[in-house]
N, C-alpha and C positions, 0 to 999 in steps of 0.2 A: 529507150529503144536503141540498141547498139547493133550495127551491121557486123557481119563476119569481116574479119580483117585479113584480106589477102590481096588487096589491090595495092601492090608494092611498086607498080610501074613508075610513079613519080620519084619515089625514093631510089629505085634502081637507076633511073636516068641521072639523078644528081650524083649518085656514087660513081657512075661511069664517067660523066662529064667533069665533075668537080674534083673527085678524089682519084680518078683513074683506076677504079676498082671494079672489075667485072662482077655482075650480080651473082654469079655462080662460084665465086672464090670462097674457099674454106675459111672459116673464121679463125681457125688456129694459126693461120699464116699472117694474120694482121697484128700490127703493133698496137699497144695500148692507145697511142695517139690517134691512130686511124679508127679504132673502135670508138673512141670519144667523138671523133668527127662524124662518124656514122650515127651515133646516138643523137648528136645535135641536129643532123639532117632529119632523122626520124621524128624528133620532137617538133621540128618546124613543119613537117608534112602532116602532123596529126590534126591540124585544123580542118582539112578536108574530111577526114574520118569523123571528127566531132560534128561538123556541120551536117554531114549525111545522117548521122544518128539523130540530130535535132530535127531535121526535116521529117524523118520517119516518125519521130515522137509527135510532131504536129499533126501528121496524117492519122496517127493512131487515136487522136482525140475525136475523130469523126467515126460514125458507125462503120463497123466492118462490113464490106460489101457481102451481099447474099446471092448465091446462085439462083437462077430463075426457078429451079425445081424445089428450093427450100421455101417454106411458107412464111418467112419473116418479112411481112409487107412493109413494116416501118423502115427497115434498113434499105430496101429497094426504093421506097418512096423518097427517102432523104436524097439518094443519089440522083434520082430522076428530077427532083425539085432543084438540086444543085445545078444540074445541066440546064434546066429551064431558066433559072435565075441568072446564071452566068453567061448563057448563050454559047458555052464552050463544050462541045462534045468531047474534047480532050480530057475533061474532068470526069467522064464516066469510068467506073472501075475497069471495064474491059479495055479501055484505052490507056489506063494508068498501070495496068497489071505488069507489063514487061519492065517498065521503069521502076516500079516498087520492088519487084523481085531482084532486079539488078542492084538497087540501092541496099537491099538486105544483104547482098553479097559484097558490099563495099564500093559499088560503082554508082554513085549518085548523080553524075552529070546529066545523064539522059532524062531522069525524072525531073531534075531541076530545070532543064531546058524546056521540057513540056509544060511544067507549071508556070514558069515565067511567060511563056508564049500564051497560055490560056488566060492568065491574069492581065497581061499586057493588051490583049485583044478585047477586053471588056469595055463597054461604054460606062459612063459615070452611073447611069441608072442600074446597069447590070452589076456593077461593083457594090452599090448600096444594097441591092437585093441579095447578092451572094453573102455579103457581110452579115446582113440581118438573119439569113437562114442559118449560117454557121454559128452566129452568136446565140440564136435561140436554142440551138442544140447544146452549145457549151454551157449556157446559163440555166439550162433546164434542171440541173441538180444544184447542189450547193458548192460545186468545185470552183466556179468562177463568178465573182461578184460583178456588179455594174450592169448598165443597160446592154441588151443583146447586140444592138448595132455597134456599140463601142468595142465590145469583146470580139465580135466578128471582124471588125476592121483591124484590130490589133493582130488577130490570127492571120488575116490576109497579108498584112505588112511583114509579119514575122516569117511567113512562108516565102514571100518575095525576097527579103533580105538574106535569108538562109540559102535560098536557091542561087542567088547571085554569088554568095560566098563560095558555094560548091563549084560553080562554073569558074570563078576566079582561081580557085586552088587547083583545078584540073587542067588549066591551060598549059601550054608547053612552057617549061621553065626557061627563063632567060639564059642565054649563053654567057659564058665567062666574059667574052668581049663586050656584050651588052651591059653586063654588070659593071665592068671597068669603065665604060663610057659614061654610065650613070654616075658612078663615084667621081670621076674626073669633072663632069659638068657641075656637080654640086660643090666640089672642092674649089673650083675656079671662081665662084661667086665672091 
């Protein structure tokens, strides 16, 4: 699952702060060296894009939510059971919708924050129940081997780690001065 790629704010920030290139500058006016540096910055910022795509792929493993007027009781039941097992109303499709739609457009930090908050608020019993529910869904076919509880726990951990990576990549980039202080501190050891 790949989100649309138009969330260029982190790359534009790096270009402006590190390369002194405004985001609206014409490419034809850039030297090959500057184009190369922009390419390196774009490659470095691709981790946030990849993590957002991975988070969406993990959510796509769950049943697609069904509107109340549609008759697919199994899909609605899964999400109701997930809310009950987790104790987190944040995991209801109506509460995830805005974050999922934003992530599909390349802005995954809101969804990541919501999921980390929901998982972080679970008790041990709620986490076990949630892992079992998700694991039962994932192991229902032949796609995922192993016990449902293990598969579900791995899914939960993967969502948490991926969400943390998205939040990490979307934080404000360090300033040039902060990077120089970091470099100096490590070089002085």
